[in-house]
C-alpha positions as CSV (number, residue, x, y, z in Angstrom):
1,X,188.4,-25.7,-157.7
2,X,188.0,-23.8,-154.6
3,X,189.1,-26.9,-152.7
4,X,192.1,-26.7,-154.8
5,X,193.0,-22.9,-154.2
6,X,192.1,-23.7,-150.0
7,X,194.9,-26.5,-150.0
8,X,197.1,-24.3,-152.4
9,X,196.7,-21.3,-150.1
10,X,197.7,-23.4,-147.2
11,X,200.5,-24.6,-149.0
12,X,202.2,-21.5,-150.3
13,X,203.0,-18.2,-149.5
14,X,202.4,-15.6,-151.8
15,X,205.2,-14.8,-153.6
16,X,206.4,-11.2,-153.9
17,X,205.2,-9.5,-157.2
18,X,208.1,-7.2,-157.4
19,X,210.1,-10.3,-158.1
20,X,208.0,-11.5,-161.3
21,X,208.7,-8.3,-163.9
22,X,207.0,-7.7,-167.0
23,X,208.6,-9.3,-169.8
24,X,208.1,-6.1,-171.7
25,X,211.0,-4.5,-170.2
26,X,213.0,-6.7,-171.8
27,X,212.4,-7.8,-175.4
28,X,213.8,-11.4,-176.0
29,X,214.1,-13.9,-178.5
30,X,211.7,-17.4,-176.9
31,X,211.4,-20.6,-178.8
32,X,213.1,-20.1,-182.1
33,X,211.8,-21.2,-185.6
34,X,213.9,-23.8,-187.5
35,X,212.7,-22.6,-190.3
36,X,215.4,-22.5,-193.5
37,X,215.5,-19.0,-194.5
38,X,219.3,-19.6,-196.2
39,X,219.0,-17.7,-199.9
40,X,215.5,-16.7,-199.5
41,X,216.4,-12.8,-199.2
42,X,215.1,-12.7,-195.9
43,X,217.6,-10.4,-195.0
44,X,216.3,-7.2,-196.2
45,X,212.9,-8.3,-196.0
46,X,212.7,-8.5,-192.3
47,X,214.5,-4.8,-192.0
48,X,211.4,-3.9,-190.4
49,X,211.3,-6.9,-187.8
50,X,215.1,-6.3,-186.8
51,X,214.6,-2.7,-186.2
52,X,211.6,-4.2,-183.6
53,X,213.9,-6.3,-182.2
54,X,217.1,-3.8,-182.1
55,X,214.2,-1.5,-179.8
56,X,213.0,-4.0,-177.6
57,X,216.6,-4.1,-176.4
58,X,218.6,-6.7,-178.7
59,X,222.0,-6.5,-180.0
60,X,221.7,-5.1,-183.7
61,X,225.1,-7.3,-183.7
62,X,224.0,-10.1,-182.6
63,X,221.0,-9.6,-185.1
64,X,223.1,-9.3,-187.8
65,X,225.3,-12.4,-187.6
66,X,226.8,-11.3,-190.7
67,X,223.7,-11.8,-192.7
68,X,223.2,-15.6,-190.9
69,X,219.5,-17.1,-191.0
70,X,220.3,-17.5,-186.8
71,X,219.9,-14.2,-186.1
72,X,216.9,-13.7,-189.1
73,X,215.1,-16.3,-186.7
74,X,216.2,-14.5,-183.1
75,X,214.8,-11.3,-185.1
76,X,211.5,-12.9,-186.0
77,X,211.1,-14.3,-182.9
78,X,211.4,-11.2,-180.4
79,X,209.2,-9.2,-183.1
80,X,206.6,-12.2,-182.7
81,X,206.5,-12.4,-179.1
82,X,206.6,-8.7,-179.1
83,X,203.4,-8.6,-181.1
84,X,201.9,-11.1,-178.7
85,X,202.7,-9.3,-175.3
86,X,199.0,-7.3,-175.2
87,X,197.0,-8.8,-172.5
88,X,193.9,-8.2,-175.0
89,X,195.7,-9.7,-177.9
90,X,195.6,-12.6,-175.7
91,X,192.0,-12.3,-175.1
92,X,190.8,-12.0,-178.2
93,X,192.7,-14.7,-179.3
94,X,191.5,-17.2,-176.7
95,X,187.7,-16.3,-177.7
96,X,188.4,-18.2,-181.1
97,X,188.4,-21.4,-179.2
98,X,185.1,-23.6,-179.1
99,X,184.1,-25.7,-175.9
100,X,186.0,-28.6,-177.5
101,X,187.9,-29.5,-180.8
102,X,184.8,-30.8,-182.5
103,X,186.8,-32.0,-185.3
104,X,189.2,-34.3,-183.5
105,X,187.5,-36.0,-180.4
106,X,189.4,-38.8,-180.2
107,X,191.6,-39.0,-176.7
108,X,189.7,-35.6,-175.8
109,X,189.0,-37.0,-172.5
110,X,192.2,-38.7,-172.2
111,X,193.3,-36.3,-168.6
112,X,190.4,-35.9,-166.1
113,X,190.1,-32.5,-164.4
114,X,190.8,-33.7,-161.1
115,X,194.1,-35.6,-162.8
116,X,195.0,-31.7,-163.7
117,X,194.5,-30.4,-160.4
118,X,196.5,-32.9,-158.6
119,X,199.3,-31.5,-159.7
120,X,198.8,-27.9,-159.4
121,X,200.6,-27.8,-155.9
122,X,203.6,-29.5,-156.8
123,X,204.3,-27.0,-159.8
124,X,203.6,-24.1,-158.2
125,X,206.6,-25.6,-155.6
126,X,208.4,-26.0,-158.9
127,X,208.2,-22.5,-159.9
128,X,209.3,-21.4,-156.3
129,X,212.3,-23.6,-157.1
130,X,213.1,-22.5,-160.1
131,X,213.1,-19.0,-158.7
132,X,215.3,-19.9,-156.5
133,X,218.1,-21.8,-159.0
134,X,217.5,-19.6,-161.9
135,X,216.2,-16.2,-160.8
136,X,213.0,-14.4,-160.2
137,X,212.2,-13.6,-164.5
138,X,210.9,-16.7,-166.4
139,X,211.4,-17.1,-169.8
140,X,210.3,-18.2,-171.9
141,X,207.1,-20.4,-171.9
142,X,204.2,-19.0,-170.0
143,X,203.4,-20.2,-166.9
144,X,199.9,-22.2,-168.2
145,X,201.9,-24.0,-171.1
146,X,204.7,-24.7,-168.6
147,X,201.8,-26.5,-166.6
148,X,200.5,-28.2,-169.2
149,X,204.1,-29.7,-170.2
150,X,204.8,-30.4,-166.4
151,X,201.8,-32.4,-166.0
152,X,202.6,-34.1,-169.1
153,X,205.8,-35.6,-168.2
154,X,204.8,-36.7,-164.8
155,X,201.6,-38.3,-166.3
156,X,203.5,-40.5,-169.4
157,X,206.7,-40.9,-167.7
158,X,208.6,-40.8,-171.2
159,X,211.7,-42.8,-171.7
160,X,213.3,-40.0,-173.2
161,X,212.4,-36.8,-174.5
162,X,213.2,-34.2,-177.2
163,X,213.1,-31.0,-177.3
164,X,212.4,-28.7,-180.4
165,X,213.1,-25.3,-179.0
166,X,215.3,-24.7,-176.6
167,X,215.2,-20.5,-176.0
168,X,216.6,-19.8,-172.5
169,X,216.3,-23.3,-171.2
170,X,213.9,-22.9,-168.5
171,X,211.8,-25.4,-170.1
172,X,215.2,-28.3,-170.3
173,X,215.1,-27.2,-166.3
174,X,211.8,-28.0,-166.0
175,X,211.9,-31.2,-168.3
176,X,215.1,-32.4,-166.0
177,X,213.4,-31.7,-162.9
178,X,209.9,-33.0,-164.0
179,X,211.9,-36.1,-165.8
180,X,214.1,-37.0,-163.0
181,X,218.5,-37.4,-163.5
182,X,218.5,-40.3,-165.8
183,X,216.3,-39.9,-168.6
184,X,218.0,-38.7,-172.0
185,X,216.8,-35.4,-172.9
186,X,217.9,-34.1,-176.7
187,X,217.9,-30.5,-177.3
188,X,217.6,-28.9,-180.3
189,X,217.8,-24.7,-181.2
190,X,219.7,-22.8,-183.5
191,X,221.0,-20.6,-180.8
192,X,222.6,-21.5,-177.2
193,X,220.4,-20.9,-174.3
194,X,224.5,-19.7,-172.1
195,X,225.2,-17.4,-175.1
196,X,221.8,-16.3,-176.0
197,X,220.9,-15.4,-172.5
198,X,224.5,-14.6,-171.2
199,X,224.6,-11.5,-168.9
200,X,226.6,-9.9,-171.9
201,X,223.2,-10.1,-173.4
202,X,221.7,-8.4,-170.8
203,X,218.4,-9.9,-171.6
204,X,217.7,-9.9,-167.9
205,X,217.0,-13.7,-167.7
206,X,219.4,-16.6,-167.1
207,X,220.1,-18.8,-169.5
208,X,220.3,-22.3,-168.6
209,X,222.2,-25.8,-169.9
210,X,222.4,-29.2,-168.0
211,X,225.8,-30.0,-166.9
212,X,224.9,-33.5,-165.9
213,X,225.7,-35.6,-169.2
214,X,222.0,-36.7,-169.9
215,X,220.7,-34.0,-172.0
216,X,222.7,-33.3,-175.6
217,X,223.0,-30.3,-177.3
218,X,222.4,-29.7,-180.6
219,X,222.6,-26.1,-180.5
220,X,224.3,-23.0,-182.3
221,X,226.7,-24.4,-184.8
222,X,225.9,-28.2,-183.9
223,X,222.2,-27.0,-184.6
224,X,220.1,-29.5,-186.7
225,X,216.4,-29.3,-187.6
226,X,214.9,-32.0,-186.0
227,X,213.4,-33.5,-189.9
228,X,217.2,-33.9,-190.3
229,X,218.2,-35.8,-187.0
230,X,219.5,-39.4,-188.0
231,X,217.2,-40.7,-184.9
232,X,217.7,-43.9,-185.5
233,X,221.0,-43.8,-184.5
234,X,220.6,-40.9,-181.5
235,X,218.3,-43.7,-180.0
236,X,218.5,-46.9,-181.7
237,X,215.8,-48.8,-179.8
238,X,212.5,-48.3,-181.4
239,X,210.5,-49.3,-178.5
240,X,212.7,-46.6,-177.0
241,X,211.4,-44.5,-179.5
242,X,207.8,-45.2,-179.4
243,X,208.0,-43.6,-175.6
244,X,209.7,-40.7,-176.8
245,X,208.4,-37.1,-175.9
246,X,208.6,-34.7,-178.6
247,X,207.9,-31.4,-177.7
248,X,207.4,-29.2,-180.9
249,X,208.2,-25.8,-179.9
250,X,209.7,-25.0,-183.2
251,X,206.4,-22.9,-185.2
252,X,206.1,-25.9,-187.9
253,X,203.0,-27.0,-189.4
254,X,201.6,-30.0,-187.3
255,X,201.5,-32.0,-190.1
256,X,204.6,-31.8,-191.2
257,X,205.9,-32.4,-188.0
258,X,204.2,-35.3,-187.0
259,X,204.7,-37.3,-190.9
260,X,208.6,-36.4,-189.5
261,X,207.9,-38.3,-186.2
262,X,206.2,-41.3,-187.6
263,X,209.2,-41.9,-190.1
264,X,211.0,-42.6,-187.0
265,X,208.5,-44.1,-184.9
266,X,207.6,-41.5,-182.3
267,X,204.8,-41.6,-180.9
268,X,204.2,-38.7,-178.3
269,X,204.2,-34.7,-179.1
270,X,203.4,-32.0,-177.1
271,X,202.2,-28.9,-179.7
272,X,202.7,-26.0,-177.5
273,X,201.9,-23.0,-180.5
274,X,198.2,-24.5,-180.6
275,X,196.8,-21.2,-182.7
276,X,192.6,-21.5,-183.8
277,X,192.5,-21.3,-186.9
278,X,191.9,-17.6,-187.6
279,X,195.7,-16.7,-186.0
280,X,197.0,-19.7,-187.9
281,X,196.0,-19.0,-191.0
282,X,196.0,-14.3,-190.6
283,X,197.2,-12.9,-193.8
284,X,199.6,-10.6,-192.4
285,X,202.4,-8.6,-193.4
286,X,204.9,-10.7,-191.1
287,X,205.0,-14.0,-192.5
288,X,204.4,-15.5,-195.9
289,X,206.7,-13.2,-197.9
290,X,207.0,-15.4,-201.1
291,X,203.2,-15.0,-201.5
292,X,203.7,-11.0,-202.0
293,X,200.4,-9.8,-203.4
294,X,198.5,-12.8,-203.9
295,X,197.0,-12.8,-200.4
296,X,195.3,-9.2,-199.3
297,X,197.4,-8.9,-195.8
298,X,194.5,-7.0,-194.2
299,X,194.6,-9.5,-191.1
300,X,193.9,-7.3,-187.6
301,X,197.0,-7.8,-186.1
302,X,196.6,-5.1,-183.4
303,X,194.0,-7.2,-182.1
304,X,195.1,-10.9,-183.0
305,X,199.0,-10.7,-183.2
306,X,199.7,-13.0,-185.7
307,X,200.3,-16.7,-186.5
308,X,203.3,-18.7,-188.4
309,X,202.3,-22.5,-188.5
310,X,199.5,-24.7,-189.5
311,X,198.5,-26.2,-185.8
312,X,196.2,-29.1,-185.0
313,X,193.8,-26.6,-183.3
314,X,193.4,-24.9,-187.0
315,X,192.3,-28.1,-188.7
316,X,190.9,-29.9,-185.3
317,X,188.8,-26.6,-183.4
318,X,185.8,-26.4,-186.0
319,X,184.7,-27.5,-189.2
320,X,185.3,-25.3,-192.1
321,X,183.0,-22.6,-192.6
322,X,180.8,-22.7,-195.4
323,X,182.0,-20.3,-198.7
324,X,185.6,-20.5,-197.2
325,X,187.1,-22.3,-200.3
326,X,191.1,-20.8,-199.8
327,X,193.1,-21.5,-196.3
328,X,196.6,-20.0,-196.1
329,X,198.7,-22.5,-195.2
330,X,202.0,-22.0,-193.2
331,X,204.9,-24.0,-192.3
332,X,208.7,-23.2,-190.7
333,X,207.6,-20.0,-188.8
334,X,205.2,-18.8,-191.9
335,X,208.3,-18.8,-194.3
336,X,207.1,-21.3,-196.3
337,X,203.6,-20.9,-197.1
338,X,200.3,-21.4,-199.8
339,X,197.3,-20.9,-200.7
340,X,195.3,-24.4,-200.4
341,X,191.7,-25.5,-201.1
342,X,189.3,-26.3,-199.2
343,X,189.9,-29.9,-200.3
344,X,193.3,-29.6,-199.5
345,X,192.3,-28.1,-196.1
346,X,190.0,-31.4,-195.4
347,X,192.3,-33.9,-196.7
348,X,194.9,-32.5,-194.1
349,X,191.5,-33.0,-191.3
350,X,190.7,-36.4,-192.4
351,X,194.4,-37.2,-192.3
352,X,195.0,-36.2,-188.5
353,X,192.0,-38.2,-187.9
354,X,193.1,-40.8,-188.7
355,X,196.1,-40.8,-187.8
356,X,196.1,-39.3,-184.2
357,X,194.6,-41.9,-181.5
358,X,194.5,-39.2,-178.9
359,X,194.2,-35.5,-179.3
360,X,194.0,-33.4,-176.0
361,X,194.0,-29.7,-175.3
362,X,195.2,-28.6,-171.6
363,X,192.8,-26.4,-169.9
364,X,194.8,-23.0,-168.8
365,X,196.0,-23.2,-165.1
366,X,194.9,-19.4,-164.7
367,X,193.5,-16.7,-167.0
368,X,191.7,-13.6,-166.4
369,X,190.0,-14.1,-170.3
370,X,186.8,-15.0,-170.9
371,X,186.3,-18.4,-172.6
372,X,184.3,-21.3,-172.5
373,X,186.8,-23.6,-171.1
374,X,187.2,-23.0,-167.5
375,X,190.8,-22.4,-166.4
376,X,191.3,-25.2,-163.2
377,X,192.3,-21.9,-161.3
378,X,189.7,-19.9,-162.6
379,X,190.1,-16.2,-163.8
380,X,189.5,-14.3,-160.3
381,X,193.1,-12.6,-160.2
382,X,193.3,-12.6,-156.4
383,X,193.3,-16.4,-156.5
384,X,197.0,-15.5,-157.8
385,X,198.0,-13.8,-154.7
386,X,196.5,-16.4,-152.5
387,X,198.4,-19.5,-153.8
388,X,201.6,-17.8,-154.9
389,X,201.3,-17.0,-158.3
390,X,202.6,-13.3,-159.5
391,X,200.2,-11.2,-160.7
392,X,198.8,-10.8,-164.4
393,X,200.9,-8.0,-165.1
394,X,204.5,-9.9,-164.3
395,X,203.9,-13.1,-165.8
396,X,205.7,-12.9,-169.1
397,X,202.5,-13.9,-171.6
398,X,199.6,-12.7,-168.9
399,X,198.7,-15.6,-168.7
400,X,197.6,-16.2,-172.3
401,X,197.0,-19.5,-173.2
402,X,196.8,-21.0,-176.6
403,X,195.7,-24.9,-175.5
404,X,198.3,-26.7,-175.9
405,X,197.9,-30.3,-177.1
406,X,199.0,-33.7,-176.4
407,X,198.6,-35.9,-179.7
408,X,199.4,-39.7,-179.5
409,X,200.4,-40.4,-182.8
410,X,199.1,-43.6,-185.0
411,X,201.9,-45.8,-186.5
412,X,203.2,-45.1,-189.6
413,X,201.6,-47.9,-191.2
414,X,199.6,-47.5,-193.5
415,X,201.4,-44.1,-194.2
416,X,198.4,-42.1,-195.4
417,X,195.4,-43.7,-194.0
418,X,193.0,-40.6,-193.3
419,X,189.9,-43.2,-191.9
420,X,189.7,-42.7,-187.9
421,X,192.2,-45.1,-186.9
422,X,191.1,-47.9,-184.5
423,X,192.7,-47.3,-180.7
424,X,196.9,-48.8,-180.6
425,X,197.3,-51.3,-178.4
426,X,199.4,-50.3,-175.0
427,X,203.1,-50.6,-175.8
428,X,204.2,-53.3,-173.5
429,X,207.7,-52.3,-173.4
430,X,210.2,-51.9,-170.5
431,X,211.6,-48.4,-169.7
432,X,215.5,-48.9,-170.1
433,X,217.7,-46.4,-170.4
434,X,220.4,-46.0,-170.8
435,X,221.6,-49.6,-171.2
436,X,221.9,-51.3,-168.2
437,X,225.7,-51.6,-169.2
438,X,226.1,-47.9,-169.2
439,X,227.0,-45.6,-166.4
440,X,224.4,-43.4,-165.3
441,X,225.0,-40.1,-165.7
442,X,226.2,-37.9,-162.7
443,X,224.2,-36.7,-160.1
444,X,222.3,-33.4,-160.4
445,X,223.6,-29.9,-159.2
446,X,222.3,-29.7,-155.2
447,X,219.7,-27.1,-156.8
448,X,217.4,-30.2,-157.5
449,X,217.2,-31.0,-154.5
450,X,214.9,-28.6,-153.1
451,X,212.2,-30.3,-151.7
452,X,208.6,-29.5,-153.1
453,X,206.4,-27.2,-151.1
454,X,210.1,-25.7,-150.1
455,X,208.9,-22.1,-148.2
456,X,210.6,-19.7,-149.9
457,X,210.9,-16.1,-148.1
458,X,210.5,-12.6,-149.8
459,X,213.6,-11.9,-149.0
460,X,215.3,-15.2,-151.2
461,X,212.7,-14.4,-154.1
462,X,214.5,-10.8,-154.2
463,X,217.8,-12.3,-153.6
464,X,217.7,-15.4,-155.9
465,X,221.2,-16.5,-156.7
466,X,221.8,-15.1,-160.4
């Protein structure tokens, strides 16, 4: 780690911290939920969340959207991000993770620490490129999770990418740069990055959309949930689907999403909001409205924020404690919930074990929080200055980390296996996309041609084009 820091300190200058403002000065929706809220009465039940989102600076008119589900999704997402912004909460959450996910061990060592460290320099260079192209305010995935996803794309070299959750489009920008100009990306979100993060919205963030023709957007009025898409028509070649990376940044139950992936032959997933069990099953007053008083809503939100989906780590992180007979299962941004029995929970764990050939949780790039898993750059804030990253208080999530996971799924047959699956044979298929007869998409704009390692002066960082 110290050799890595020394190399970084020579290669990249300190990025002026004033250009990385605290995300708290503008509360904006991030990766949005794809929950189906129509007809559930959420327009009235989420009034407190709506009021909080307006206080954070969101347009009250846009939140209402004539009572539409999209407006409610944005309000829920904004309120959730506001609840997660506190650094103490982030550290409390990180303390819930054990040394390793003990219940799903296959593939825990899929990437070595040296594999990850080798990509840190070019990732920091990428952040400098992004600041020049999109402005200094980054949204909406934190740098720790962005690094994990960047590493995954560089390692897998996917034939295509499905991005379920777009927000401001900064993640799309990174995916496009990492994957190259010709890799098709399918971006799904009920909002549109250009509209939701326009100058008129005054979020302080610059929305981005790929105009090269290589990214297909299913956003705004064209939006469909990942589970509703006809993937056999969008990606007809099943071998391409096998080598497609599905980025799940959409707050859905992992078992539900993985089953849909298997249905269409997708094998590779990146699950971003990988809450620990305590947070994923939080009995709070912000989710699971339909359960009413069935659950005692006494979860310490002030200390841990709250979770809104059943995550892989909730199942795989540790054995279910003795005496726990019921578990709160959440799906669709916490809008569809159920109390499941201990046996039902164990069945989900068994299904995951039997259907995941690889389960790898990414370590943090940096975190000031005490953790039994050492970040790649350690936890001393002075390291940030040395390598050119913003200080803790200026990073959008204050370097909180939910140990996002890479999952390689087994094939769908048999569909409900619960025994440990054998390692799937390597997929021997050529990466040809589009077909040779198809014309290549337009070349990327000049901003993509900034060479990795480019030194950006404090002046450029402060006066980046917007």
